[in-house]
C-alpha positions in Angstrom: 0.0 0.0 0.0 1.3 3.4 -0.8 0.9 6.9 0.7 1.2 10.2 -1.0 1.8 13.7 0.2 2.7 16.9 -1.6 6.0 18.8 -1.3 6.0 22.6 -1.0 6.3 22.9 -4.7 3.3 20.7 -5.3 5.2 17.6 -6.5 3.8 14.5 -5.0 5.9 12.2 -2.7 5.3 8.5 -2.7 6.0 6.3 0.3 5.3 2.7 1.3 3.2 1.9 4.4 5.4 -0.5 6.4 3.4 -0.8 9.6 -0.1 -0.3 11.0 -0.9 -0.5 14.7 -4.4 0.7 15.4 -4.5 4.2 14.0 -0.7 4.6 14.1 0.9 4.2 10.7 4.6 4.1 9.7 5.5 5.1 6.2 8.9 4.6 4.4 10.2 7.1 1.8 13.1 6.4 -0.5 14.2 10.1 -0.6 13.4 13.1 1.5 10.7 12.5 4.1 7.7 14.8 4.6 7.6 17.5 7.3 5.8 17.0 10.6 2.1 17.9 10.3 2.1 17.0 6.5 -1.1 15.3 5.5 -0.6 12.0 3.6 -3.3 10.1 1.7 -3.7 6.4 1.1 -6.2 3.8 0.1 -8.7 3.5 -2.7 -9.6 7.0 -3.9 -7.2 8.4 -1.3 -9.9 8.2 1.4 -7.5 7.5 4.3 -5.7 10.6 5.7 -2.6 10.2 7.7 -1.0 13.2 9.6 2.7 13.0 10.1 3.6 13.3 13.8 7.2 12.3 14.0 10.2 11.6 11.8 11.7 8.3 12.9 14.9 8.4 10.8 16.1 9.4 7.3 13.5 7.3 5.5 10.5 6.7 7.9 7.8 8.8 9.4 5.1 7.9 11.9 1.6 9.3 11.5 -1.9 9.0 12.9 -5.0 8.2 10.8 -7.3 11.2 11.1 -10.2 9.5 9.3 -11.9 6.1 10.1 -10.1 3.2 8.4 -12.2 0.6 6.6 -11.7 -2.8 8.3 -10.8 -4.4 4.9 -8.2 -1.7 4.2 -6.6 -2.2 7.6 -6.5 -6.0 7.0 -4.7 -5.5 3.7 -2.2 -3.1 5.2 -1.4 -5.5 8.1 -0.7 -8.5 5.8 
């Protein structure tokens, strides 16, 4: 599953969701990670919003889902 967020210049960043624990989500980015409080979107039609709350290292951020996750989406992310 992938997550996207926009850089300041409007170019989208693509990351890979690597962990889901309840409403806490870790996302891995190959290059520069998004800033804290950036809103990422994931899922079919980008209906899941994830707010970045911390930068774990040079490639991973941790965020919180700010919208209800569908049970089927959560199951697919945890597999």
